[in-house]
C-alpha positions in Angstrom: 10.2 46.1 6.6 13.7 46.3 8.6 16.5 44.9 7.4 16.6 42.8 10.6 13.2 42.1 10.3 13.9 40.9 6.1 16.4 38.7 7.6 15.2 36.5 10.3 12.1 36.3 7.6 13.6 35.2 4.5 15.9 32.6 7.4 12.8 31.0 8.8 11.8 29.6 5.0 14.6 28.8 3.8 13.4 25.9 6.9 15.0 24.9 9.6 17.3 27.3 11.3 19.7 27.0 15.5 19.5 30.6 17.0 23.5 30.8 16.9 23.3 31.1 13.3 20.5 33.2 13.8 22.2 35.4 15.6 25.5 35.6 13.6 22.8 36.0 10.6 21.1 39.6 12.2 23.6 40.6 14.6 22.5 40.3 17.7 22.6 38.5 20.3 20.8 34.2 21.0 18.9 37.1 23.9 17.6 39.4 20.9 17.5 36.7 19.3 14.6 35.2 20.9 12.8 38.3 21.7 12.7 38.6 17.8 11.4 35.5 17.8 8.1 36.0 20.8 7.0 38.5 18.5 6.3 36.7 15.5 4.1 34.9 17.4 2.4 37.4 18.9 1.5 37.9 15.6 0.0 35.1 15.1 3.5 32.8 13.6 3.4 29.5 15.3 7.6 29.2 16.0 8.9 25.6 17.3 11.9 25.3 18.4 13.1 21.7 17.0 16.3 19.6 17.4 17.8 21.7 14.1 16.7 25.2 15.4 13.0 26.9 15.4 10.8 25.9 12.2 7.7 28.1 11.5 4.6 25.6 12.0 1.8 27.9 11.4 1.6 31.7 8.8 -0.8 34.1 9.6 -3.9 34.5 6.9 -3.1 38.2 6.7 -1.0 41.0 7.5 2.4 43.0 6.7 4.5 39.6 8.3 3.0 37.4 7.0 3.3 39.1 3.5 6.6 39.1 4.2 7.2 35.6 5.0 8.5 34.4 1.3 7.9 37.1 -0.3 10.7 36.6 -3.3 10.9 41.1 -3.2 12.2 43.8 -1.7 8.9 45.5 -1.1 8.3 47.0 2.8 4.6 45.8 3.5 2.6 48.4 5.6 -0.7 46.9 6.8 -4.3 48.1 7.8 -7.2 46.5 10.1 -9.3 49.8 7.9 -8.0 52.0 5.6 -10.0 54.9 3.9 -8.2 54.1 0.7 -4.3 53.0 -0.3 -4.0 54.3 -2.5 -4.2 58.1 -0.5 -2.1 56.3 1.6 0.3 55.5 -0.4 0.4 59.1 -1.6 1.3 60.4 1.9 4.1 58.1 2.4 5.3 59.4 -1.4 5.2 63.2 -0.2 7.8 61.9 2.8 10.2 60.6 0.8 9.5 56.9 0.5 9.6 53.7 -2.6 9.0 50.3 -2.7 6.4 50.1 -0.2 2.7 48.2 -0.2 0.1 49.5 1.8 -2.4 46.8 2.7 -6.1 47.1 3.8 -8.4 44.5 4.9 -11.3 46.2 4.2 -11.5 50.0 3.2 -14.1 52.9 4.0 -13.6 55.4 0.6 -12.6 53.5 -2.2 -12.7 54.9 -5.4 -11.8 54.4 -9.6 -11.6 55.4 -12.2 -13.5 59.0 -12.9 -13.9 58.5 -9.2 -16.5 56.1 -9.3 -17.1 54.3 -5.8 -16.7 50.2 -4.9 -17.0 48.3 -2.1 -14.0 46.6 -0.6 -15.3 45.2 2.2 -12.7 41.8 4.1 -12.2 39.3 2.2 -10.7 41.1 -1.2 -6.6 41.6 -1.9 -6.8 45.7 -1.5 -3.6 47.2 -2.1 -1.4 49.6 -3.2 2.0 50.1 -4.6 4.7 53.0 -4.2 7.3 53.4 -7.2 9.0 55.8 -8.3 10.8 54.5 -11.6 13.8 56.2 -13.5 11.5 56.6 -16.6 9.7 59.2 -18.5 6.4 59.6 -17.6 5.2 58.9 -21.3 6.8 54.7 -19.8 3.7 55.4 -16.9 1.2 53.0 -18.4 3.4 50.0 -18.9 3.5 50.0 -15.0 -0.9 49.9 -14.5 -0.1 46.8 -17.1 2.5 45.2 -15.4 0.2 45.2 -12.5 -2.9 43.8 -14.9 -0.4 41.4 -16.2 0.5 40.4 -12.5 -3.0 40.4 -11.1 -4.3 37.7 -14.3 -0.8 35.9 -13.5 -2.1 35.3 -9.9 -4.8 34.6 -10.4 -4.6 32.0 -12.9 -2.6 30.6 -10.3 -4.9 29.7 -8.4 -7.1 28.6 -11.2 -9.5 31.2 -12.2 -9.3 32.1 -16.6 -8.8 35.2 -16.8 -8.3 37.7 -18.8 -7.9 41.2 -19.0 -9.3 43.9 -21.3 -8.0 47.2 -22.2 -6.5 48.9 -20.7 -6.1 46.7 -17.1 -8.7 45.1 -15.8 -8.8 41.5 -14.9 -11.9 40.1 -16.0 -13.1 36.1 -16.8 -14.3 36.1 -20.3 -18.1 33.8 -20.1 -16.8 32.5 -23.8 -14.5 30.9 -21.5 -16.2 28.8 -19.5 -17.2 30.2 -15.9 -19.3 30.2 -14.4 -22.1 32.9 -13.9 -21.1 34.1 -10.5 -21.8 37.4 -9.0 -19.0 40.1 -7.6 -17.7 43.4 -7.4 -14.6 45.3 -8.5 -12.9 48.8 -8.0 -15.7 50.6 -10.6 -18.7 47.9 -10.3 -19.7 49.8 -13.8 -23.7 49.3 -13.2 -24.4 51.0 -16.0 -22.6 48.7 -18.1 -25.4 46.3 -20.3 -25.6 42.8 -18.5 -25.0 41.1 -22.4 -20.9 42.3 -22.8 -19.7 39.1 -22.4 -17.3 38.8 -18.5 -17.6 39.5 -15.7 -14.2 41.6 -13.4 -13.1 40.2 -11.1 -10.2 43.8 -10.8 -10.0 47.3 -11.7 -6.9 49.4 -11.3 -5.8 52.8 -9.9 -2.8 53.9 -11.0 -1.9 57.8 -9.8 1.6 59.9 -10.3 3.7 62.9 -10.2 6.4 63.7 -12.3 8.2 66.0 -13.9 8.6 66.6 -18.1 11.7 64.1 -18.7 10.8 62.2 -15.5 8.6 60.3 -12.9 8.9 61.0 -9.6 6.1 58.7 -8.1 3.9 55.9 -9.0 1.2 54.5 -6.8 -0.8 51.1 -8.3 -3.4 50.2 -6.7 -5.5 47.1 -7.6 -8.7 45.4 -5.4 -9.4 42.7 -6.6 -12.5 40.4 -5.2 -10.7 37.1 -3.8 -12.8 36.2 -1.4 -15.7 37.4 -1.6 -18.9 36.1 -1.3 -20.8 36.7 -5.0 -24.5 37.6 -3.3 -22.2 40.4 -2.1 -21.4 41.6 -4.5 -23.0 43.4 -8.3 -24.1 41.0 -11.0 -21.6 42.5 -13.7 -18.2 40.5 -11.3 -16.7 38.0 -10.4 -13.8 36.2 -7.7 -11.5 34.5 -7.1 -13.4 32.5 -4.6 -17.2 32.7 -7.2 -14.8 30.8 -9.8 -12.4 28.6 -8.4 -12.6 28.4 -4.4 -11.3 30.6 -1.6 -7.3 31.6 -1.8 -4.7 32.8 1.6 -5.0 35.9 0.5 -1.1 36.5 1.7 0.0 34.0 -0.9 -2.3 35.8 -4.0 -0.2 38.4 -3.0 3.0 37.9 -3.0 2.2 36.4 -6.2 1.1 39.7 -7.3 4.3 40.9 -5.9 6.8 39.3 -7.3 5.3 38.8 -10.8 4.6 42.9 -11.0 8.5 42.8 -9.9 10.1 41.1 -12.5 8.0 43.4 -15.3 8.9 46.0 -14.2 12.2 45.0 -14.4 12.2 43.9 -18.3 9.5 46.5 -19.4 10.4 45.3 -22.9 8.0 41.8 -21.7 5.2 43.5 -20.9 3.5 44.3 -24.2 4.1 40.6 -25.0 3.2 39.0 -21.8 -0.1 41.3 -22.4 -1.6 40.4 -25.7 -0.8 36.5 -24.0 -3.3 37.4 -22.1 -5.5 39.9 -23.7 -9.3 38.7 -24.5 -9.8 42.8 -25.7 -7.6 41.6 -29.0 -9.9 40.2 -31.7 -12.7 41.8 -30.6 -15.6 44.4 -31.5 -15.8 47.3 -29.7 -16.8 50.6 -28.5 -14.2 53.1 -26.9 -15.1 55.9 -25.6 -12.6 58.0 -25.9 -12.9 62.1 -24.3 -13.3 63.3 -28.1 -15.8 61.1 -29.4 -16.6 58.0 -29.9 -14.2 54.6 -32.0 -15.6 52.1 -33.2 -14.8 49.2 -34.6 -11.5 45.8 -34.2 -9.0 45.7 -31.7 -6.0 44.9 -33.3 -3.4 45.7 -31.3 -1.5 47.1 -28.5 1.4 49.4 -29.0 3.7 50.9 -26.7 3.1 52.4 -23.7 -0.3 50.6 -24.2 -2.3 52.3 -26.7 -5.0 50.2 -28.5 -5.1 50.6 -32.0 -8.4 50.1 -33.2 -9.4 48.6 -36.9 -12.6 51.3 -38.3 -13.6 52.3 -40.8 -11.9 55.3 -41.7 -8.8 53.3 -41.2 -6.9 53.0 -38.0 -7.0 54.5 -34.8 -5.4 54.7 -32.0 -6.4 55.2 -28.6 -5.0 56.8 -25.9 -7.1 56.1 -23.0 -11.0 55.9 -22.9 -13.6 53.4 -21.9 -13.5 50.4 -23.6 -17.2 48.5 -24.0 -16.5 44.8 -25.2 -19.1 44.1 -28.5 -18.3 40.5 -30.0 -15.3 38.7 -31.7 -14.7 40.5 -34.5 -15.6 38.0 -37.2 -18.7 37.6 -36.3 -20.0 40.4 -38.2 -21.2 43.6 -38.1 
């Protein structure tokens, strides 16, 4: 967002603010302040002039200004009513040299997950892609995806969902946690998954990267979250925030995701401990399908930068990438 828009929204979010005070903060005339306020009203904000100054009485349900209003993280928000793919748009912005931009779409028409799996992204979900340029080597890139999984998990928990993380970055509701047997969808429908897998997927994350040998040029991290989606519209293998805990304000949900992610990207050492605390995979018997074969055993830990440690009959195996299937708690026997 522009510096003027950021200053205006921050001032209004802090409480009543007078026209002269806004003019001083923005470095513009009183007439220009009025025009900025009118622009917000045109975008759906309720802004009244009270005795103490301007007061926001209503915020739009969704949209760039709505997400930016009260956002405690310095990201520009680009909002689209309809978009083929937020990740594709973020990649275009990366090619233009942009950074710290959040692309949000009300709905997407050509969404994809890992391995180019198709998935549904109708209005009601949160479909966003965050473009960042971390000053880190490419080996650190998985940490940013794990950080986003933690951020989505925490936003869902704040909304009342007993969310957990399945390695590496799926946010789920485990049936062992007592969640309702609702249905929902995600960035990967996983239609071939077994019906008794023991969890329902809330969010999938697709991360794309461009870099050189020693540093990341850019990262696009794209979570697709089933927020206010009707379970009847979604595959049986997943769930939504609304199905588990009731509908939420999507603009607030996005804010919480961005703020939590921003805190973690500033403290990468905190990512793995936070992931472990929210993990549903650790302590389970798992089967991981990798490029070199299938590894089955007990998931015992996660190591930098996101490697899953699996205890097998042949010793500990370290898995850097693969599709993880939960079988049962590790202490249930074989």
